[in-house]
Each structure stands twice: as structure tokens, then as C-alpha cells.
VEXDREN-2710 file (C-alpha; in Angstrom, 1 decimal):
% VEXDREN-2710
k/r/px/py/pz
1/MET/-83.6/273.4/39.0
2/PRO/-80.3/274.5/40.6
3/LYS/-78.0/271.6/41.5
4/LEU/-76.2/271.7/44.8
5/LEU/-73.5/269.5/46.3
6/ILE/-73.1/269.0/50.1
7/ILE/-69.8/267.7/51.3
8/ASP/-69.8/266.7/55.0
9/ASP/-68.8/263.5/56.8
10/ASP/-71.7/263.8/59.2
11/VAL/-74.1/261.5/57.4
12/ALA/-77.1/262.3/59.5
13/PHE/-76.6/266.1/59.2
14/SER/-75.9/265.8/55.4
15/THR/-79.1/263.9/54.9
16/MET/-81.1/266.4/56.9
17/LEU/-79.7/269.3/55.0
18/ALA/-80.3/267.7/51.7
19/THR/-83.9/266.9/52.6
20/PHE/-84.5/270.5/53.7
21/LEU/-83.0/272.0/50.5
22/GLY/-84.7/269.5/48.4
23/LYS/-88.1/270.7/49.7
24/LYS/-87.0/274.2/48.6
25/SER/-86.9/273.1/44.9
26/TYR/-83.1/272.4/44.8
27/GLN/-81.6/269.3/43.3
28/VAL/-79.1/268.1/46.0
29/GLU/-76.3/265.5/46.0
30/THR/-74.2/264.6/49.0
31/SER/-70.7/263.4/49.5
32/TYR/-68.9/262.5/52.8
33/ASP/-65.3/263.2/51.9
34/ALA/-63.3/265.6/49.7
35/LYS/-62.2/263.0/47.1
36/THR/-65.7/261.8/46.3
37/GLY/-66.9/265.4/46.3
38/LEU/-64.4/266.4/43.6
39/ALA/-65.3/263.4/41.5
40/LYS/-69.0/264.4/41.6
41/LEU/-68.0/267.9/40.6
42/LYS/-66.1/266.7/37.6
43/GLU/-68.9/264.4/36.5
44/GLY/-71.3/267.2/35.7
45/SER/-72.1/270.9/36.2
46/LEU/-73.1/272.0/39.7
47/ASP/-74.4/275.4/40.6
48/LEU/-73.1/275.5/44.3
49/VAL/-70.9/273.5/46.6
50/ILE/-71.5/273.6/50.3
51/THR/-68.7/272.0/52.2
52/ASP/-67.6/271.5/55.8
53/LEU/-64.1/272.8/56.7
54/ARG/-63.2/269.6/58.5
55/LEU/-63.3/266.5/56.3
56/PRO/-61.8/263.0/57.0
57/ASP/-59.4/263.0/54.1
58/GLN/-58.6/266.7/53.5
59/ASP/-59.3/270.0/55.0
60/GLY/-61.8/272.4/53.5
61/LEU/-59.2/274.9/52.3
62/TRP/-57.5/272.3/50.2
63/LEU/-60.8/271.3/48.7
64/LEU/-61.7/274.9/48.0
65/ASN/-58.4/275.4/46.2
66/GLN/-59.0/272.3/44.1
67/ILE/-62.5/273.4/43.2
68/LYS/-61.4/276.9/42.3
69/ALA/-58.6/275.5/40.1
70/ASP/-60.9/273.2/38.1
71/LYS/-64.3/275.1/38.3
72/LYS/-63.6/278.7/39.0
73/GLU/-67.1/279.8/38.2
74/THR/-68.7/277.5/40.8
75/PRO/-69.4/279.3/44.1
76/VAL/-68.3/277.5/47.2
77/MET/-69.9/278.1/50.7
78/VAL/-68.1/276.7/53.7
79/MET/-69.7/275.5/56.9
80/THR/-67.8/276.0/60.2
81/SER/-68.1/276.0/64.0
82/TYR/-67.4/279.2/65.9
83/ALA/-63.9/278.0/66.8
84/ASP/-63.0/277.9/63.1
85/ILE/-64.2/281.4/62.1
86/SER/-60.7/282.6/61.4
87/THR/-60.2/279.6/59.0
88/ALA/-63.6/280.5/57.4
89/VAL/-62.4/284.1/56.8
90/ASN/-59.2/282.7/55.3
91/ALA/-61.4/280.6/53.0
92/MET/-63.2/283.7/51.8
93/LYS/-59.8/285.3/51.0
94/ASN/-59.1/282.2/48.8
95/GLY/-62.3/282.5/46.8
96/ALA/-65.1/281.1/49.0
97/PHE/-68.3/283.0/48.3
98/ASP/-69.4/283.0/52.0
99/TYR/-69.4/280.9/55.1
100/ILE/-72.1/279.9/57.6
101/GLU/-71.6/279.0/61.2
102/LYS/-73.0/275.8/62.7
103/PRO/-75.6/275.5/64.1
104/PHE/-77.4/277.8/61.6
105/GLN/-80.9/279.0/61.2
106/PRO/-82.7/277.6/58.1
107/ASN/-83.7/281.1/56.8
108/ILE/-80.1/282.4/57.0
109/LEU/-78.9/279.3/55.1
110/LEU/-81.5/279.9/52.4
111/GLU/-80.5/283.6/52.1
112/LYS/-76.9/282.7/51.6
113/VAL/-77.7/279.9/49.1
114/GLU/-79.9/282.3/47.0
115/ALA/-77.2/284.9/47.1
116/ALA/-74.5/282.4/46.0
117/LEU/-76.7/281.1/43.1
118/LYS/-77.3/284.7/42.0
119/VAL/-73.6/284.9/41.3
120/VAL/-73.9/282.2/38.7
121/THR/-76.4/284.2/36.7
122/GLU/-74.9/287.7/37.6
123/PRO/-71.1/287.3/37.4
124/GLU/-70.5/290.9/38.4
125/THR/-72.3/290.5/41.7
126/ARG/-69.2/288.9/43.3
127/GLN/-66.9/291.8/42.3
128/LYS/-69.4/294.4/43.6
129/GLN/-70.5/292.8/46.8
130/ASN/-67.7/294.2/49.0
131/VAL/-68.5/297.8/48.1
132/ILE/-71.6/299.9/48.3
133/PRO/-72.1/303.4/46.6
134/ASN/-70.0/306.4/47.6
135/GLY/-67.0/304.3/48.6
136/SER/-68.5/302.9/51.8
137/PRO/-67.1/299.5/52.9
138/LYS/-69.2/296.4/53.0
139/PHE/-71.6/296.4/56.0
140/LEU/-70.7/293.4/58.1
141/LYS/-74.0/291.9/59.2
142/GLY/-73.2/289.5/62.0
143/SER/-75.4/286.7/63.1
144/SER/-76.1/287.3/66.8
145/PRO/-79.8/287.8/67.7
146/ALA/-79.1/291.6/68.2
147/SER/-77.4/291.8/64.8
148/ARG/-80.2/289.9/63.1
149/LYS/-82.8/292.3/64.5
150/LEU/-80.8/295.2/63.3
151/ASN/-80.4/293.7/59.8
152/GLU/-84.1/293.0/59.6
153/PHE/-84.9/296.6/60.3
154/ILE/-82.4/297.8/57.7
155/ASP/-83.9/295.5/55.1
156/LEU/-87.4/296.7/56.0
157/VAL/-86.9/300.4/55.9
158/GLY/-84.2/300.6/53.3
159/PRO/-86.4/300.5/50.1
160/THR/-88.8/303.1/51.5
161/ASP/-88.4/306.9/51.6
162/MET/-89.1/307.2/55.3
163/SER/-87.0/309.4/57.5
164/VAL/-85.0/307.2/59.9
165/LEU/-83.6/308.0/63.4
166/ILE/-80.6/305.8/64.3
167/ILE/-79.9/305.5/68.0
168/GLY/-76.8/304.0/69.6
169/GLU/-73.8/304.5/71.7
170/SER/-70.7/306.3/70.3
171/GLY/-68.7/304.0/68.1
172/THR/-71.4/301.5/67.2
173/GLY/-71.3/302.2/63.5
174/LYS/-74.4/304.4/63.0
175/GLU/-73.0/305.9/59.8
176/ASN/-72.4/302.5/58.3
177/VAL/-76.0/301.6/59.1
178/ALA/-77.1/304.8/57.4
179/ARG/-75.0/304.1/54.3
180/THR/-76.4/300.6/54.1
181/ILE/-80.0/301.9/54.3
182/HIS/-79.1/304.3/51.4
183/ALA/-77.6/301.4/49.4
184/LYS/-80.8/299.5/49.7
185/SER/-83.0/302.4/48.6
186/ASN/-84.0/303.6/45.1
187/ARG/-81.6/306.5/45.7
188/LYS/-78.6/304.3/45.8
189/ASP/-77.1/305.8/42.7
190/GLN/-77.6/309.4/44.0
191/PRO/-75.4/311.3/46.5
192/PHE/-75.0/310.3/50.2
193/VAL/-74.0/313.4/52.1
194/ALA/-72.9/312.9/55.7
195/VAL/-72.9/315.9/58.1
196/ASP/-71.4/316.0/61.6
197/CYS/-73.8/318.3/63.4
198/GLY/-71.5/318.5/66.4
199/VAL/-68.9/320.6/64.6
200/ILE/-71.2/323.2/62.9
201/PRO/-71.0/326.6/64.6
202/LYS/-74.5/328.1/65.2
203/GLU/-73.5/331.2/63.2
204/LEU/-72.6/329.2/60.1
205/ALA/-75.3/326.6/60.3
206/ALA/-77.6/328.2/57.7
207/SER/-74.7/328.6/55.2
208/GLU/-73.6/324.9/55.8
209/PHE/-77.1/323.5/55.3
210/PHE/-78.5/325.8/52.6
211/GLY/-75.5/327.5/51.0
212/HIS/-74.8/331.2/50.4
213/LEU/-74.1/333.7/47.7
214/LYS/-70.8/335.5/47.3
215/GLY/-70.7/338.6/49.5
216/SER/-73.7/337.7/51.5
217/PHE/-71.7/338.0/54.8
218/THR/-68.1/338.7/55.8
219/GLY/-65.9/335.8/54.6
220/ALA/-68.3/334.7/51.8
221/ILE/-65.8/335.1/49.0
222/ASN/-67.5/332.6/46.7
223/ASP/-70.9/331.1/46.1
224/LYS/-71.3/327.9/48.2
225/ILE/-73.7/324.9/47.7
226/GLY/-75.2/323.7/51.0
227/HIS/-75.6/320.1/52.2
228/PHE/-79.3/320.0/51.1
229/GLU/-78.5/320.9/47.6
230/ALA/-75.5/318.6/47.5
231/ALA/-77.7/315.7/48.6
232/ASN/-80.5/316.5/46.2
233/GLY/-82.0/313.3/44.8
234/GLY/-80.1/311.3/47.4
235/THR/-79.7/310.9/51.2
236/LEU/-78.7/313.5/53.8
237/PHE/-77.2/311.9/56.9
238/LEU/-77.3/314.1/60.0
239/ASP/-74.9/312.7/62.6
240/GLU/-75.3/313.7/66.3
241/ILE/-78.4/315.6/65.4
242/GLY/-79.0/316.5/69.1
243/ASN/-76.0/318.9/69.0
244/LEU/-77.8/321.4/66.7
245/SER/-78.8/324.8/68.3
246/TYR/-82.5/325.5/68.8
247/GLU/-82.4/328.2/66.1
248/THR/-80.9/325.7/63.6
249/GLN/-83.5/323.2/64.5
250/VAL/-86.2/325.6/63.5
251/GLN/-84.6/326.2/60.1
252/LEU/-84.0/322.5/59.5
253/LEU/-87.7/321.7/60.3
254/ARG/-88.9/324.2/57.8
255/ALA/-86.6/322.8/55.1
256/LEU/-87.8/319.3/55.8
257/GLN/-91.4/320.1/55.8
258/GLU/-91.4/322.3/52.6
259/LEU/-88.5/320.7/50.8
260/ARG/-87.4/324.1/49.7
261/ILE/-84.4/326.0/50.8
262/LYS/-83.1/329.6/50.4
263/PRO/-79.3/330.1/50.3
264/VAL/-78.0/332.9/52.5
265/GLY/-78.1/336.2/50.6
266/SER/-80.5/334.9/47.9
267/ASN/-84.2/335.8/47.3
268/ASN/-84.8/332.6/45.3
269/GLU/-85.9/329.3/46.8
270/ILE/-84.5/326.0/45.5
271/THR/-86.7/322.9/45.6
272/VAL/-84.9/319.8/46.9
273/ASN/-85.7/316.1/47.1
274/VAL/-83.8/314.5/49.9
275/ARG/-84.3/311.6/52.3
276/VAL/-83.1/312.3/55.8
277/ILE/-81.4/309.8/58.1
278/ALA/-80.4/311.2/61.5
279/ALA/-78.3/309.7/64.3
280/THR/-77.8/310.4/68.0
281/ASN/-76.2/308.8/71.0
282/GLU/-78.5/310.7/73.4
283/ASP/-82.1/310.3/74.5
284/LEU/-83.9/312.8/72.3
285/THR/-87.2/312.2/74.1
286/LYS/-85.7/313.6/77.3
287/ALA/-84.2/316.4/75.3
288/THR/-87.7/317.3/74.0
289/VAL/-89.1/317.3/77.5
290/GLY/-86.3/319.6/78.7
291/GLY/-86.8/322.0/75.8
292/LYS/-83.4/321.3/74.3
293/PHE/-84.8/319.6/71.2
294/ARG/-87.9/320.5/69.3
295/GLU/-90.6/317.9/69.6
296/ASP/-92.0/318.6/66.1
297/LEU/-88.6/318.1/64.6
298/TYR/-88.1/314.9/66.6
299/HIS/-91.3/313.4/65.2
300/ARG/-90.4/314.6/61.7
301/LEU/-87.1/312.7/61.9
302/ASN/-88.4/309.7/63.7
303/GLU/-90.8/308.1/61.2
304/PHE/-88.8/304.9/61.8
305/SER/-86.2/304.4/64.5
306/ILE/-83.4/301.8/64.7
307/LYS/-81.4/301.0/67.8
308/VAL/-77.9/299.9/67.0
309/PRO/-76.7/297.4/69.6
310/SER/-73.5/298.0/71.6
311/LEU/-70.6/295.6/70.8
312/LYS/-71.0/293.8/74.1
313/ASP/-74.5/292.9/73.2
314/ARG/-73.6/291.2/69.9
315/GLY/-72.4/287.9/71.3
316/ASN/-70.3/285.8/69.0
317/ASP/-70.1/288.5/66.4
318/LEU/-67.2/290.1/68.4
319/MET/-64.5/287.9/66.9
320/LEU/-66.1/288.2/63.5
321/PHE/-65.7/292.0/63.6
322/ALA/-62.2/291.6/65.0
323/LEU/-61.2/289.4/62.0
324/HIS/-62.9/291.9/59.6
325/PHE/-60.9/294.7/61.1
326/LEU/-57.8/292.5/60.9
327/GLU/-58.2/292.2/57.2
328/GLN/-58.7/295.9/56.8
329/ALA/-55.6/296.6/58.9
330/ASN/-53.5/294.2/56.9
331/PHE/-54.4/296.0/53.7
332/ASP/-53.8/299.5/55.2
333/LEU/-50.5/298.6/56.8
334/ASN/-49.3/296.1/54.1
335/LYS/-49.0/293.3/56.5
336/ASN/-50.1/289.7/56.6
337/ILE/-51.2/288.9/60.2
338/VAL/-53.5/285.8/60.0
339/GLY/-55.3/285.9/63.4
340/PHE/-55.1/286.0/67.2
341/THR/-53.6/283.7/69.8
342/GLU/-56.0/281.9/72.0
343/GLU/-55.0/284.2/74.9
344/ALA/-55.6/287.3/72.8
345/GLN/-59.0/286.0/71.8
346/GLU/-59.9/285.3/75.4
347/LEU/-58.9/288.8/76.4
348/ILE/-60.9/290.3/73.5
349/ASN/-64.0/288.4/74.5
350/ALA/-63.6/289.3/78.2
351/TYR/-63.2/293.0/77.6
352/ASN/-66.3/295.3/77.8
353/TRP/-65.5/297.5/74.8
354/PRO/-66.9/300.9/76.0
355/GLY/-65.8/302.4/72.7
356/ASN/-67.6/299.7/70.7
357/LEU/-66.7/299.0/67.1
358/ARG/-64.5/302.1/66.8
359/GLU/-62.4/301.0/69.8
360/LEU/-62.1/297.4/68.5
361/LYS/-61.0/298.7/65.1
362/ASN/-58.3/300.9/66.6
363/VAL/-57.1/298.1/68.9
364/VAL/-56.8/295.6/66.1
365/LYS/-55.0/298.0/63.8
366/ARG/-52.6/298.8/66.7
367/GLY/-52.1/295.1/67.2
368/VAL/-51.3/294.5/63.5
369/LEU/-48.8/297.4/63.5
370/LEU/-47.0/296.1/66.6
371/SER/-47.0/292.4/65.7
372/SER/-43.8/290.8/64.4
373/GLY/-45.2/287.3/64.1
374/SER/-48.2/285.8/62.2
375/LEU/-50.6/286.2/65.2
376/ILE/-51.6/289.1/67.4
377/GLU/-50.6/288.3/71.0
378/VAL/-51.7/289.7/74.3
379/VAL/-48.5/291.7/74.7
380/VAL/-49.4/294.0/71.8
381/LEU/-52.9/294.7/73.1
382/PRO/-53.5/297.9/75.2
383/SER/-52.6/297.5/78.9
384/GLU/-56.0/298.8/80.0
385/MET/-57.6/295.8/78.4
386/THR/-55.6/293.4/80.6
387/GLU/-56.2/295.6/83.7
388/THR/-59.9/295.9/83.2
389/ALA/-60.3/292.1/82.5
390/THR/-58.3/291.3/85.6
391/LYS/-60.4/293.7/87.8
392/GLU/-63.7/292.2/86.5
393/LYS/-62.5/288.7/87.0
394/PHE/-61.3/289.5/90.6
395/SER/-64.6/291.3/91.3
396/LEU/-66.6/288.4/90.0
397/TYR/-64.5/285.9/92.0
398/ASN/-65.0/287.9/95.3
399/ALA/-68.8/288.2/94.6
400/ASP/-69.1/284.5/94.1
401/ASN/-67.2/283.8/97.3
402/GLU/-69.4/286.3/99.2
403/ILE/-72.6/284.7/98.0
404/VAL/-71.4/281.3/99.1
405/LEU/-70.4/282.7/102.6
406/ILE/-73.8/284.4/103.0
407/LYS/-75.8/281.3/102.1
408/LYS/-73.7/279.2/104.4
409/ALA/-74.2/281.7/107.3
410/LEU/-78.0/281.7/106.7
411/GLN/-78.0/277.9/106.6
412/GLU/-76.1/277.6/109.8
413/THR/-78.4/280.1/111.6
414/GLU/-81.5/278.6/110.1
415/GLY/-82.3/281.8/108.2
416/ASN/-81.9/284.2/111.2
417/LYS/-80.4/287.2/109.5
418/THR/-79.3/288.9/112.8
419/LYS/-77.3/285.8/113.8
420/ALA/-76.0/285.4/110.3
421/ALA/-74.7/288.9/110.3
422/LYS/-72.9/288.3/113.7
423/LEU/-71.5/285.1/112.3
424/MET/-70.0/287.0/109.3
425/GLN/-68.8/289.8/111.6
426/ILE/-70.8/292.5/109.8
427/ASP/-73.8/294.6/110.9
428/ARG/-77.3/293.6/110.0
429/LYS/-77.9/296.6/107.6
430/THR/-74.8/295.6/105.6
431/LEU/-76.1/292.0/105.3
432/TYR/-79.5/293.2/104.1
433/ASN/-77.8/295.4/101.5
434/LYS/-75.8/292.4/100.3
435/LEU/-78.9/290.2/100.2
436/LYS/-80.6/292.7/98.0
437/LEU/-77.5/293.2/95.8
438/TYR/-77.2/289.4/95.1
439/GLY/-80.9/288.7/95.0
440/ILE/-80.8/286.2/97.9
441/GLY/-84.2/285.7/99.5
END
């Protein structure tokens, strides 16, 4: 039975957590300060330590360093509030296995506990967990409701061989989702070939997808292997699938249905075994109605669909992604920026992020490059972020004031809209439009 140690000065919370984990067949001990926790760790072997970052006698980072110095093989998971996420990320840099944000969902805690305990029996897991096949970076899951739904779908469809259609705005990370699905499949050790369908000229599409023989057309100076053959046994990712010409769609459909291709200039067919994942930022159902996209190809690709949420819909994950990109930028630029000022965090949270994760990544990297201190400040963030946030704040302020004035005018005129309009010095039609806009009955 795995042995766990919980270190948290909240006695009631520690007892509740210990009881919950005890019912899941774990042997659990508790401690309410860092000193006692270290003593229990030295008394005998423990398989996992779960500690709060804020303790009465020492902070969690100090405790983590002590545990790692004495018991390097013991995984440590830190518990934190949203305000301390930057500290939690710093803890992971110092050797923590993972962190979980309070309040947390029991199933998420159990997943993380199981993953941490797996490290004890599979030492190589920790070294491998930040990388998935073909050099793709670790997929940052997030814990918002939108992110959890996305992750559930990925886990569900990943092990299958179903074709997947990934839908989402530009910059939401659709290729990362595709790579993660590939990494969870039985094809994970085979090639992952990504194709940007938006840059393939119609005239060269057949050559790009199916290959060609030397001399088959002007410019074919060598034999070429197409994307299907290159992805044989693995996954073919077709990004922005809606940009393919109608003629290319016909050729693609035939290849997917028969799993046989014929290179340009060849009389011999090649049998291929590929899983296809496609992505788009447009509504393909409308494109099929308008005749721009073949309906039969759409249904062939859409055995299972996944909607990737926009960044603004991922709640508290925003700063988690920002810190993730901060770590990447530090590595790329050989810098050591540790976080964001409170003002910068407020601005990042207030901004709408129309470019989604791609825009956030670029903004953070720019901030790291321009920062001379240890924190990213508002001054190094793009001016359009400040301007947009100011406009939205001003607009919201005006709207709130106008709602108050309308309600006051209606109250003073006992609900008579004509009199209320006169009182506000606007015409009746304008008042009716504003009542509809603000949902005032």
C-alpha cells in the first residue's frame, strides 16, 4: 500500500484529505508544519509528499529543497492557491513533480497522485514527461472547465484509430492537440507528419500528397515521397483543411477511402496505413452547403470532432499559460525572468487575446526580451494591450452608468417610457433600443 505524507497547517483540511485518500487504498500520515514533516520523512520510507506552499514555520520551497536534498527519489506535489501559481511553477523548476491548485476536484487530485506514484516505479517517466514523440513540447492541459472538457476528449479519442476534426480559432493550439492525440495512440512511435494545406498550390497538390517520379512533369528532377507515404504507419495532420481546392479534395477522399496512392508519373499503387487528423478555423458545415467543401470528405474526416476553446474562455488557465511561455522564452533567450508584476498580470487578464495562445506566446517572449529586471512590467507589453483594456473599461463604465440612469428615469416616471425618454433628453426609439440592449424590462 503506497504511503503518503500530507503537510498542511489547516488541520480540518488535512484530516479531510487524509480520509479521502485513505478510502482510495493509500496509507496517509499528516503533519502541520515543515519541521515535523521532515522528521516523519526521515523516520521511514514514503512514496509521495503532498505539501502546502505556505506553512507556519517555513515556506514550501524551503521544504522542497530539504526533501530533495535528503530523499531525491521521493516525488513532491505542492498545493497552492491561484495567487501563488508563479511560486508553484518555480517549485516545479526546483524538482517538484507537479502542483495542484486549491480548491481542487477529487478526480484531478487522484490523477496527479497516481502519476506521481508511477514515477517511483518507473524512474524514466519523470525525464520523459516534458516531451512527446517527434520533438513536440509537453501539452499544457490547464484546469478550467473548458480545458478539462478538451482533455477528456483527447484522452477518449487518442487510443483509437478514428479520424478527428479539430475546430478552433487561429492560434488556439490545434496542432498541439493533434500531436497529443498522436502521442496517446498506438502509433506514437511512428511518424507524425504535419501539412499546412493553405500553402499548397493546386497544381502541386497531387505531388505533395502522393509524391512523384523523376521526369513526370517539368521541374520533377528527382523522385519525391509524398506526405501519405511519409506518414505511413503514423498520423497525417492536415491543418486548415478548408483551404484545399475542390479537385484536391476529390483526390484526398479517394486516398482516404482506399488507403492506396499513386505517385504522379507512376503506374503502381502504394498501400498506406495512416490515421488522419484535420484542423480548421472555419465552419465546414457551411462550406459544404455552399459547395466549397465536399460533404462526403467532411464526413470522412469528422468521425470525431474536438472544439478547442479560445484563450478568453479558459478562465484561470491564462496565467498558467503565460508562465509556461515565460519559461520557454527564458530558455530561448538565455534569460531568467521570474514572473510578472501585479499590474502586468491585471493587464494580461483584462486583455481579450484575439490571437489566442499564439499571441500570448509572442507577447510573453517580447516581454522577456525587453525586460531588464526580474519581472515583466506593463511598460514592456504592447501598447495595443493597454489601449484595448482602457477602451473596454471605459465602455463598461459608461454602460453601467447608463443602466443606472435608465432605471432611475423609469422609477421617477413610474415606468412610463415616453416620459422617461423625455427626462433623459432622448427620443423614445433610442430608449427602446437601449432597453433591449441592456435587457431592462
